[in-house]
C-alpha positions in Angstrom: 43.4 32.9 28.2 44.8 29.4 28.7 46.4 27.3 26.0 44.0 25.0 24.2 44.6 21.4 23.6 42.7 19.5 20.8 41.5 16.1 21.9 39.3 13.9 19.7 38.1 17.0 17.9 37.2 18.8 21.1 39.0 21.8 22.7 40.2 21.3 26.2 41.5 24.3 28.1 44.9 24.1 29.8 46.8 27.0 31.4 50.5 26.6 32.1 50.5 29.7 34.2 48.3 27.9 36.7 50.6 24.9 36.5 47.8 22.7 35.1 48.9 21.8 31.6 47.4 18.5 30.6 49.4 16.5 28.1 47.8 14.9 25.1 49.2 11.6 26.2 47.6 12.0 29.6 44.2 12.8 28.1 44.5 9.7 25.9 45.4 7.6 28.9 42.4 8.8 31.0 40.1 8.6 28.1 41.0 5.0 27.5 40.6 4.3 31.3 37.2 5.9 31.4 36.0 4.0 28.3 37.2 0.7 29.8 35.4 1.6 33.0 32.1 1.8 31.2 32.8 -1.2 29.0 34.0 0.1 25.7 33.6 2.8 23.2 30.5 4.8 22.3 29.9 2.4 19.4 30.0 -0.5 21.8 27.6 1.3 24.1 25.1 1.6 21.3 25.5 -2.1 20.6 25.1 -2.9 24.3 21.9 -0.9 24.5 20.6 -2.7 21.4 21.5 -6.0 23.1 19.7 -5.0 26.2 16.6 -4.1 24.2 16.8 -7.4 22.4 16.9 -9.3 25.7 14.0 -7.2 26.9 12.0 -8.2 23.9 12.5 -11.9 24.5 10.0 -11.9 27.4 9.7 -11.7 31.2 12.7 -13.9 32.1 15.0 -12.7 34.9 17.8 -11.7 32.6 15.5 -9.4 30.6 14.1 -8.0 33.8 17.6 -7.3 35.2 18.6 -5.6 31.9 15.5 -3.6 31.8 16.0 -2.4 35.4 19.6 -1.4 34.8 18.7 0.4 31.6 16.0 2.4 33.4 18.4 3.2 36.3 21.1 4.4 33.9 18.6 6.7 32.2 17.5 8.1 35.6 14.1 6.3 35.7 14.3 5.2 39.3 10.6 4.3 39.6 10.7 1.9 36.6 14.0 0.4 37.9 12.4 -0.2 41.3 9.4 -2.0 39.7 11.7 -4.4 37.9 13.8 -5.0 41.0 10.7 -5.8 43.0 9.7 -8.3 40.4 13.1 -9.8 40.5 13.1 -10.0 44.2 9.8 -11.9 44.1 11.1 -14.3 41.4 14.5 -14.9 43.2 13.7 -14.5 46.9 17.1 -15.8 48.1 19.2 -13.6 45.8 20.8 -10.7 47.7 21.5 -8.5 44.6 18.0 -7.2 44.3 17.5 -6.1 48.0 20.6 -3.9 47.9 19.3 -2.2 44.8 15.9 -1.8 46.3 17.4 -0.4 49.4 19.3 2.2 47.4 16.1 3.2 45.6 14.3 3.6 48.9 17.2 5.6 50.3 17.1 8.0 47.3 13.4 8.7 48.2 14.3 9.4 51.8 12.7 6.2 53.0 15.6 5.2 55.2 13.8 3.0 57.6 12.4 0.9 54.7 15.9 0.7 53.2 17.3 -0.6 56.4 14.5 -3.1 56.8 15.2 -4.4 53.3 18.9 -5.0 53.8 18.4 -6.3 57.3 16.0 -9.0 56.0 18.4 -9.9 53.2 21.3 -10.2 55.8 19.2 -12.4 58.0 18.4 -14.8 55.1 22.2 -15.1 54.5 24.4 -13.8 51.7 26.7 -16.2 49.9 28.3 -13.8 47.4 31.2 -12.1 49.3 31.1 -8.9 47.1 27.3 -8.5 47.7 27.8 -9.3 51.4 30.4 -6.5 51.7 28.1 -4.1 49.9 25.1 -4.9 52.2 27.3 -4.7 55.3 28.6 -1.3 54.2 25.0 -0.1 53.5 23.7 -1.3 56.8 26.6 0.4 58.6 26.4 3.8 57.0 22.7 4.2 56.2 21.0 2.6 59.1 18.9 4.5 61.7 19.6 2.1 64.5 22.7 2.3 66.7 24.2 -1.2 66.5 26.6 -0.5 63.7 29.7 -0.1 65.9 29.1 -3.5 67.5 28.6 -5.0 64.0 31.9 -3.5 62.8 33.8 -4.8 65.8 32.4 -8.2 65.2 33.5 -8.1 61.6 37.0 -7.0 62.5 37.3 -9.9 65.0 35.6 -12.6 62.9 38.3 -15.1 61.9 36.3 -16.1 58.8 35.6 -12.5 57.5 36.9 -11.7 54.0 39.7 -9.1 53.9 37.5 -6.5 52.2 34.8 -6.9 54.9 37.5 -6.3 57.6 38.9 -3.3 55.8 35.5 -1.6 55.4 34.7 -2.4 59.1 38.0 -1.0 60.2 37.5 2.2 58.1 34.1 2.6 59.7 35.5 2.2 63.2 38.2 4.8 62.4 35.5 7.3 61.4 33.7 6.6 64.7 36.9 7.3 66.7 37.4 3.7 67.7 41.1 3.9 66.9 42.3 0.7 68.8 39.7 -1.5 67.1 40.4 0.2 63.7 44.1 -0.5 64.0 43.3 -4.1 65.0 41.3 -4.5 61.8 44.0 -2.9 59.5 46.6 -5.2 61.0 44.5 -8.2 59.8 44.1 -7.0 56.2 46.7 -8.3 53.7 47.9 -6.3 50.8 44.9 -5.7 48.4 46.2 -4.0 45.3 42.8 -2.9 44.2 42.3 -1.1 47.6 45.9 0.2 48.1 44.7 3.8 47.9 42.1 3.2 50.6 44.6 1.5 52.8 47.1 4.3 52.5 44.3 6.9 53.2 43.2 5.0 56.3 46.7 4.8 57.7 47.2 8.5 57.0 43.9 9.4 58.7 44.8 7.1 61.6 48.1 8.9 62.1 46.3 12.3 62.1 43.7 11.1 64.7 46.3 9.5 66.9 48.4 12.6 66.9 45.3 14.8 67.6 44.5 12.5 70.5 48.0 12.7 71.9 47.8 16.5 71.8 44.6 16.4 73.8 42.1 17.2 71.1 38.6 15.9 71.5 37.9 13.7 68.5 34.7 14.3 66.6 32.7 11.1 66.7 30.8 9.7 63.9 29.9 9.3 60.2 27.1 11.5 58.9 24.2 9.4 57.8 20.3 9.5 57.7 20.5 8.9 61.5 22.7 12.0 62.0 22.8 14.4 59.0 24.1 17.5 60.8 26.8 18.2 63.3 27.3 21.7 64.9 30.7 22.2 66.7 31.2 25.5 68.6 34.7 26.7 69.2 34.7 29.1 72.2 35.7 32.6 71.1 35.9 31.8 67.4 34.4 34.3 64.9 35.3 32.1 61.8 32.9 29.4 60.8 33.4 26.7 58.2 30.5 24.8 56.7 31.6 21.4 55.4 29.5 19.5 52.9 30.3 15.8 52.8 30.2 13.3 49.9 27.1 11.1 49.4 28.8 8.6 51.7 28.8 11.0 54.6 32.6 11.4 54.7 35.1 13.7 53.0 37.2 11.3 51.1 38.8 10.9 54.5 36.8 10.3 57.7 35.0 13.3 59.1 36.8 13.2 62.4 40.2 13.5 60.5 38.9 16.6 58.7 37.9 18.1 62.1 41.2 17.3 63.6 42.9 19.1 60.8 40.6 22.1 61.2 41.0 22.5 65.0 44.3 24.3 64.9 42.7 27.1 63.0 40.2 27.7 65.8 37.0 27.7 63.9 33.3 26.8 64.5 32.2 24.0 62.2 29.0 22.9 60.7 29.0 19.5 58.9 26.1 18.7 56.6 25.0 15.5 54.8 22.2 15.2 52.3 20.3 12.0 53.0 18.3 12.4 49.8 21.3 12.7 47.4 20.1 16.1 46.2 23.4 17.9 46.7 21.5 19.7 49.6 19.5 21.6 47.0 16.4 20.3 48.7 17.6 21.4 52.1 18.5 19.3 55.0 16.2 17.1 57.2 17.6 18.6 60.5 18.0 22.2 59.4 14.9 22.4 57.2 13.5 21.8 53.8 13.4 23.2 51.1 16.7 24.9 50.4 15.6 28.4 51.5 14.6 27.0 54.9 18.0 25.5 55.3 19.7 28.7 54.4 17.7 30.7 56.9 18.5 28.3 59.6 22.2 28.4 58.8 22.1 32.2 58.7 20.5 32.3 62.1 23.1 29.9 63.5 26.0 32.0 62.1 24.5 35.1 63.7 24.1 33.3 67.0 27.8 32.4 66.9 28.9 35.9 65.9 30.5 34.8 62.7 32.5 37.4 60.9 34.4 35.1 58.4 32.6 32.3 56.6 34.2 29.6 54.6 32.5 26.7 52.8 34.3 23.4 52.1 33.1 20.7 49.7 34.2 17.3 48.4 33.0 15.9 45.1 29.2 16.4 44.9 29.5 18.5 48.1 31.6 21.0 46.1 28.6 22.1 44.2 26.6 23.0 47.2 29.6 24.6 48.8 29.6 27.1 46.0 25.8 27.3 45.9 25.5 27.9 49.6 28.6 30.2 49.6 26.7 32.5 47.2 23.5 32.4 49.2 25.2 33.1 52.5 27.8 35.6 51.1 30.7 33.5 52.2 34.2 34.8 52.1 35.9 31.8 50.6 35.4 28.2 49.3 37.8 25.3 49.5 36.9 22.5 47.0 38.3 19.0 46.4 37.4 17.4 43.0 34.1 19.3 43.0 31.1 19.0 40.8 30.5 22.5 39.5 27.8 21.9 36.8 24.7 19.7 37.1 23.9 20.1 33.4 24.9 17.7 30.7 24.9 18.8 27.1 21.3 17.9 26.2 22.0 17.2 22.5 24.5 14.5 23.3 23.2 11.0 24.1 24.8 9.2 27.0 27.0 6.9 24.9 28.7 10.0 23.4 29.3 11.6 26.8 31.3 8.6 28.1 35.0 9.5 28.2 34.4 12.9 26.6 36.4 15.8 28.1 33.5 18.2 27.8 30.9 16.1 29.5 30.3 14.1 32.7 28.2 11.0 31.9 27.4 10.6 35.6 25.2 13.7 35.3 22.5 11.9 33.1 20.7 10.2 36.0 21.6 12.9 38.5 20.3 15.8 36.4 17.0 13.9 35.7 16.6 13.1 39.4 17.3 16.7 40.4 15.0 18.1 37.8 12.2 15.9 39.1 12.8 16.7 42.8 14.2 20.2 43.0 13.5 21.8 39.6 13.6 25.3 41.0 17.3 24.8 41.9 18.5 23.8 38.5 20.2 27.0 37.6 23.6 27.1 35.9 26.1 27.9 38.7 29.0 28.8 36.4 26.8 31.5 34.9 26.2 33.1 38.4 29.8 33.1 39.5 31.4 35.9 37.4 29.4 38.7 38.9 29.6 37.5 42.5 30.2 40.0 45.3 31.4 37.3 47.7 33.6 34.1 47.6 36.5 36.2 46.8 38.9 33.4 47.5 38.3 30.0 45.9 40.7 27.1 45.7 40.0 23.9 43.7 42.2 20.9 44.2 41.7 18.1 41.7 43.1 14.9 40.3 44.3 14.3 36.7 41.3 12.5 35.5 38.5 13.3 33.1 35.8 13.4 35.7 37.6 16.1 37.6 38.8 18.0 34.6 35.3 18.2 33.1 34.2 20.4 36.0 37.5 22.3 36.3 37.1 23.1 32.7 33.7 24.7 33.3 35.2 27.4 35.5 38.8 27.5 34.2 38.8 31.2 33.0 36.8 32.5 35.9 38.6 35.2 38.0 39.2 34.7 41.7 39.8 30.9 41.4 43.1 29.2 41.9 43.6 25.7 40.6 45.8 23.1 42.3 46.2 19.8 40.4 47.6 17.0 42.5 50.5 16.1 40.3 50.9 12.4 39.4 47.5 11.5 40.8 44.8 10.2 38.5 42.1 9.5 41.1 39.1 11.4 42.2 39.5 11.6 46.0 42.3 14.0 46.0 42.1 15.1 49.6 43.1 11.5 50.6 46.1 11.8 48.3 47.1 15.2 49.7 46.9 13.8 53.2 48.9 10.7 52.2 51.6 13.0 51.0 51.9 14.6 54.4 50.2 18.0 53.9 48.3 18.4 57.2 48.1 22.2 56.9 45.9 22.5 53.9 42.8 23.7 55.8 44.6 26.0 58.3 46.6 27.5 55.4 43.5 28.3 53.4 41.6 29.7 56.4 44.5 32.0 57.3 44.7 33.2 53.7 41.0 34.1 53.6 41.3 35.9 56.9 44.3 37.9 55.6 42.6 38.7 52.3 39.6 40.0 54.2 41.6 42.2 56.5 43.7 43.5 53.6 
């Protein structure tokens, strides 16, 4: 049993034997950071909600409508939020803020063409706010169903008037598409941006991996997963090990997908890359492989049999970590490699959202997520940590995580579970820990884990 640290009246498990002791000062630091990120303490959250409700009561002005929409979205009521945003878009037809929100709402419902049409129309009208312009450009590039995104990104990289963040996002996209020369051209134009220092370091590290792979004669995997391409199957001749990789909701893995594949190739494995275009953690299945979840599992099982798979490993990043475990159980996988994973979709129902914020036993993000999943895939809302102890598969599980409350909430849920090893990224307080691992020069993390699973299975 690990040591227990008291924090704000709550018990937080820490085990020095697994080199994951969390200091009281560190918890205080991250609690304060989390609270600032959501604008204040629980008391302030209650005051803010009251202020919103007061504004709403004043009448149908645009401020009240915007507050009402945000409050509905925060509580997971996407339909109510969409109605308010539609009214706002009608009242302010030249404002670009509402189209991007409407596009996200359409995207969540799987209406990707409508989402693309919404943002394309807003872009054509012109966007004057640089932050909103960048968000729309990013959405058009990663969520669109058409095939002009690469041309758009190259144009942004070479536009002398483009804002630095616009160039950085475009270069990152080109990197993920294997356009290394254009990506390097874009990175060279971006000045130091303290807020995006981590992203810049991650991009440069991924670029180094891809350039090395290219020099060694590897064939680079092309593309970001998106609604236009939610599944990639890569057959390695003669391989009897298959990895199934579940991406983040952005269609990457914290680093571009092609960088992940370049790191996997030395292990000689087949690879299946999956993206959930409905933001359901793949619990509703996959558009290409089949819906609902049992149909996707049967299709995956058939593909594994066709390839003669003898060793199966699942890999997941953030939200993809949950489905990596869920699918690993369903397919009787041998191992799972997880980076800052979500392992529980359930918030404590007795605690309101304002009490969850910054609390080391809860993840406030799960409020809207859980409500959305209960509405769309209620049959899949089982408690995964309850199913893990008696498993007859997934004998080797590694979890890598950052020293932040979001990651620690989920690590805490499975801390005492046998068969799991925990690897905190020391000195790193962020969520995208794979990026940090790569930035520190560890390019063997996938190959090392795969060989360990193979050895454990043979032994």
